[in-house]
Each structure stands twice: as structure tokens, then as C-alpha cells.
C-alpha positions, 0 to 999 in steps of 0.5 A: 319264751324266745332265747337270747339270740332271737331277742337280739335279732328282734332288736336289731331288725326293729332298729333297722326298720325304724332307725330308733326305738323310742320305747322298748315297752312294745318289745315286751320280752326284751330285757336290759341284759339283752340290750347290754350284750349288744351294747358291749359289742358296739352294735347299739346305744341305749338309755333307761326310761323309768316309770311309776304307776298304780295297780290294784291289789288283789283286794282292790280288784275284788272291790272294783268288781263287787263294791267297797266293804262299806257299800256292801254293808249298806246294801246288806241292810234292808229298807225300813226301820226294822233293820238287821243285826250285825251278826246277820250282816256278818253271815252275809258278808263275812270279813267285809262286814267288820271292815265296812261297818266303821266306814259306813258309820263314818260316811253317815250311811248307816245308824243304829236302831236298838241293836240293829243297823238301819240305813241313814240314807235312801241311796249312796255313791260307791266312790271307792269303787269308782276310784279303783275302776278309774285307776284300773283303766288309767294306772293313775288318778287326779287326786293324790289324796285319794291314792294315798287313802287307797294305799293305806287301805291296801287297795292299791300299790305303786309299781315301777317299770323300766323300758329303754330308748334304743338307737344304732351303735357305731358297729351296728349290723344285722349280723351278730358276730361271735366273740371269743371269751378266751384264748385257746391252744388251738388259736395260739397254734393257728394264729387265729387269735390275731384276727379274733374279736374278744368279748369285753369284760363286764366290770359291773357283773356280779362275781361268784362268791369265793369259798371261805378259806380252809386250814390244812391238816398240818396247820390244824395239828400245828395249832394244837402243839402251839397251844401246848407250848403256850399253856407251858409258858413258852415263847414262839421263835421267829422261823420265817427265814428258810435260807440260812448260813452254815454258820448258824445251821452247823458251826454255831451248833459245834457241828464240824465242817467235815460232818457228813450232814454238811455234804451236798447229798444231805443238804440243799445249798444255794447257788445265787447268792451262794454265801454270806458274811452276815454273822457276828465277827467276835462270835465267829472267832470264838467258835473258830477257836472252839472248833479247832482246839476247844478254846475256853470250854475245857474241850479239845475241839475237833483239831482241824483248821476251821474255814470261814468260807465253809461257814458262809455257805448259804443253804435251806435250813436243815433244822430249826435249831439254827434259829435256836442257836441265834435266839440263845446268842441274843439272850446272851447279849441281852444278859450282858447288857442288863447284867441279869440273866433271865431264864427263857423258854422257846419253841418253834414249828416250822419247815426244814429241808433235807436232800432226801429221796422222796417216798411214801413216808419221806419228803425233801421238806417237812416240819419240825417241832422244837422246844428249848429251855434255858436256865441255871443248873438244869440237869438231865433229870429236868429234861426227863421230867419235862418230857414226861409232862409235855408228852402227857399233854399230848395223851402219851403217858408211857414214855421211855428214853434211850441214850444216843449221839447228837453233835451238839447235845451231850447227853442225848436221848431218843424218846419212845412211847408205847403204841397200843395199836402196834403193841410195841415202843416206837420212837417219837423224838430226840432230845438232849442237853446242849454242849458247853462248846455250843453254849460258852462261845455264844456268851451264856454264863457258865452255870446256865444249861439248856435242854432241848427236844424235837419231833416231826409234825407230819407223822402225828398228822398222818396218823390223826387223819389216817393218811398212809402216803405223806405225798397226799398230805403235803405237796403238789398232789394234795387234793383241795377237797381233802383240805376242806373236808377234814375236821379240826384236830384235837390231840385228845387222850385216845389220839395221844395213845395212837400217836407216832412221831418222827425223829427229826434226823430220821425224816 
């Protein structure tokens, strides 16, 4: 079989000799694809010529050579009154006997004499055979009814063929100029691209079907945690804004403006825009007083001069608790408007950012899982009890708590789970009760308490999928094949016993 270039040359040389190819049927190996490639270059113009014709089926070919089934049945019956039984005809003709018998009776060619078949005529004309031989020669027939009858008997079938009329195009030439399909680095360096001829896009060509989407392992584990929260009646917080003000990220959480976490070596501050004043002015005044002298909270505050310009600095949020403080403020405003306090349970799982040194277990961005429960007269016992239920749902049934310090929770507890593989207690999260210095300025009623806890998403995912380097899980070094091949996550009992979390302040 000739290759594409040889076929194109055949078309061009034929055109050069004859000026027009009225019908490409004589160039049997030339396809529409070959002509289209030349047409895209402007070397030829072409139009399709569609034809329909009749051909004999495999059975039709046999009938045209051996005769119709009914004629063969007639021929198998001997002359005279004795005739022959149908069983004998079947032995002679096989399947053709059953097919031809009915047609022979219908044509009046045969009749019965007792149990045998005898001829009803001295001779017959096999018109079916004649019709098929005519179609074989001419690919058509003068009688359309005859064609339809033969089609019903599956002796003929209609086929369609497309040929082409071809003429010279505006860029006709016997030489096929090679077209570039892309700009290469070499072409840019040499300047060759300025004079190069580029192949046109064929917008009618069928593209390659893309692979279906694949969930990242982090998203699979994230969904499992989300299902646990939803099962326990939590509402998901909106965490789609990564840029936050220091006001909501630090000040609203009663974190002093001199705290080390607010230094540039721990936090990513934005350069443009670098600040904002989009926070409630009345709330800002309450938080200012609380920081300076405690205000109406019963605290002495931090005894320093609070600065609005520090609160207005924009940053990439260092924790999703910045969203929690905003949600609690909105809950307080709703309580004032309706005159009735309604308990709330919030959760979030999203990215946070720290100015960390990147290594096998730390990245400058990671995911924080956070839960918040707001209700009247909650105690530390409620927090411990809820933590026990929450982590048991992840398969961790051995839980311990250890006192710790957080700027915006008091009391505060680190959460530990027993790791059967390491045979020791490992830290899996942090928790506490939000301080009155945080809650009262937000406007929540004095008897309302808020318990909260947080853990990381990357460490459980790394353990679940046996990943030792966090940079293989998140970032530009992640392999797409890994994302495609990893299975769906299930936080089952076995997985839970092996689960090791990460303190949001340690990540």
C-alpha cells in the first residue's frame, strides 16, 4: 500500500497532466483524508461525489451461480407422476430445500401427489437467477420492485461509495512543502520561524478523549473527615479566602500584637495591598480596650498600646481560626437581631500558611481541620467527652489529654492517641475553650462558652497512603500517576489505630 506522500504525489502529477480529475474512482487508493491534507495547503480544491449501488450478498452470489432455491427444488424433482419425498430433497439440497419449497409452490412449479412432490410444469425460467446476474454486471436493475424483493430475501444489499472531483488550487505545485507543526526553541533562536510555513489547525479533526478527573489523596481523606462532621450535625464554614487581616487572624483571638507568631519569619505578609480597614469599627474598639486593659471581661489585658495599623496588615492566614472568630461574631450579631441565642457547631478543612523551612515533614502551606461548638455553660468535661466521641469515629479509641498554653484558649489541651505500631502515645491535635477576652468583645452572651480543637490533614493522609515525604503528597513534585492510582480512602478502625495527626502549631 502506498504511503501518504506517494498518494499526494499521484494526485498532483495526475492534475498536472489532466488539469481536472473529474472522478477519482480511477485513483482507487486515494482517500478523502489524502485530499484534505493537500486542500489545507491550498494546493487543490475538491468536492465529493456520492454514489449508491447494489451488490450481491454472499448468498446472492451462490444463487447467481447455482440457481435460486425454488429452481433447485424443481430440478431435484424427477419427471413423471411418482415424484420424490421432501426428506429426499433435503438430503440432496440441505437448507435450500426448506427455503425453496414454499417459493416453488407459490410459483406453481410443483404440487403434491400423496406424500411426494411432483413437477407441475415441464420447464421453468429462473428469473431470480437472471435478475441477480444482471445486478452483478450493472450494479442496478430496471425494476425497483424486483430489487426490494431481492433485498427482503437478503440476496442483495445497497452500498454507498464516495469519490471526488479534484481541481488545482491557488497554491498548486508538484512539490509538497513541509509545514511546521510547532515553534521550537531552535526556530526562535535562529529566527527561522519568521519565514516558516505552519500547518493550519483542522478544527474538524476528532480530538483525543481526555482522561476523567481524579481526586487528590488529600481530598479523599478530607472528604472522610467532612462526613464525620456532617454526621455529628456540624455546619461547614466558608474558608475560600486565603488572604486575611491581622485583625481577624490575631487581634480578634486576643493574641497580642507583640506575639512572636506575628513576626515576618513566622507569617507571610502581603505586599500589595499591604493593609485593610475592612473590619467592624465598634468591634475594633472593644478589642482595642480588651487588649490594653481587659475592658469589661474581668481581665487586665496585656497592658500595651494597641495599634490599628498593626491590625490592618494583610497576610496569608496562619490558621482557619481566623474564620471561626468571624463566624462567632456573625452568630453574636444574629443573636442580637433575633433576641434568642441558638447553639452552633462549625467546622472547616482548608489551607493555611506558615513561613516554615520546607523539609520532608513540613511545608509552607498545609491543611488544618478545625471544629468549634458554641453553646451555653459548656465545660472542659464537654470538650473531653466530645473529643473522645470524635476521635473514636476515626478509629482512635485510646485518647489522652495534656494541659498546654494557647493565646486564645484557657484551659488548653494537647490531644494524644496511642500508636500501636510505634507502641507509644503520639500527639494528634490541640484543643481548648475560647477565652472570655475573645468571646465577650464579639458580643456573645456571658454564659455562652465555645470549645474548639484542631489537627492537620497531611499527616493522617501520609500514613494512610504510606507516603514518607510530604513533598510527594503536596506541591510541584507530586506525580500525576500517583493521584490516578491511589484508591479511595476509608478511615476504618484499623486505619484509626495507626493514625498519627499533627498539631496545627507544630506543622
